[in-house]
N, C-alpha and C positions, 0 to 999 in steps of 0.2 A: 391765195390765202396765207396769212402769216403763220409761221410755226409758233406754237405756244409751249409753255413749260409743261402743260398737261400732255402734249404730244410726245415730248421727250420722256416724261415719266412713264407713259404707256409703253414706249419702246423699251425702256429699261426693265420693264416687267418681264421681258423675254430673256433676260440675262440671269442665269441662276448660279448661286454658290454651289459648286458641285458636292461639297461636303454635307451641306444641310438640305440641298434640293429645293431651296426657296429663292425667290428672286431678290434682286438688290433693293427694290422698293419696299417690299414686305419686311425685309430684314433691317430696314432703316440705314442702309449703307450709302444712300444718296444724300450728301450733305448740302450741295448747292447746285443750282441749274441757272445758267445765264444763256439767254437766247438772243441772238443778233438777227440781222436781216436774213442771212442765209447760212448762219453758222450757230453752233452751240458749244458751250463749255460747261463741263460738269466736274464737280469734285465729289469723289467717292472715297469710301474707306473699305476695309476688309475686316472680317471677323477676327483675324490674327495678322500681325505684322510679318509673321513667318509663313504665311500662306504659300504653299508650293505652286499654286496655279495663278498667282497674282497677275502675271503677264497676260495669261489667257483671258482672265476676267476683264482686264482693262481693254484688251483687243476686242472682246465680244461687246463690251459697252460702246466702244467707238463705232463698231460696225452697226450696232442696233440704231444708234443715233443717226449715222449717215444713211440708214435705210428709211428715215422719215422723209416724206415728200416735202421738198422745199429746203432741206438741209444740204448744203454743198460741202461743208467741212465740220468736223467735230474734234474737240480736244477733251481728253479725259485726264484729270489730275488726281493722283492718289495721295491721300493724307491719313495721318494717324493722330491728328490733333483736332478735336478731342478723340481719344481712343474710343472705338466702338464698344458698346456694352449691350447685353440683351434687352435692356430697358428701351432701346431705340426701336424694337420690334413692336408692331401694332399690338396693343394689350390683348385683344381677342385671340390673335394668333399665338402670342406668347403664352397665354393661358392654355390653349389647346396643345402646345408643345410641352407643357408642364414646367415652364420657366417662371 
């Protein structure tokens, strides 16, 4: 069965921003997902370009994607264009956070 964008997004829900305790998907940090035959490439951002655990988040995202059945390799690209803002968080969650 072919890997889908939804499969990748579900895997990324296991990767949390340690400062906020919320996952990359909920925070709106996943900007793009490209799925090939047996590979996936994603573009993510961070809540701050000065995030001290940026490398760990990228490594965790790569490991999560490579853990999806059918994915042989994963590439994670980090971008700050456009810069992340709290408006990228799901409105219901943003409201519960008081943002």
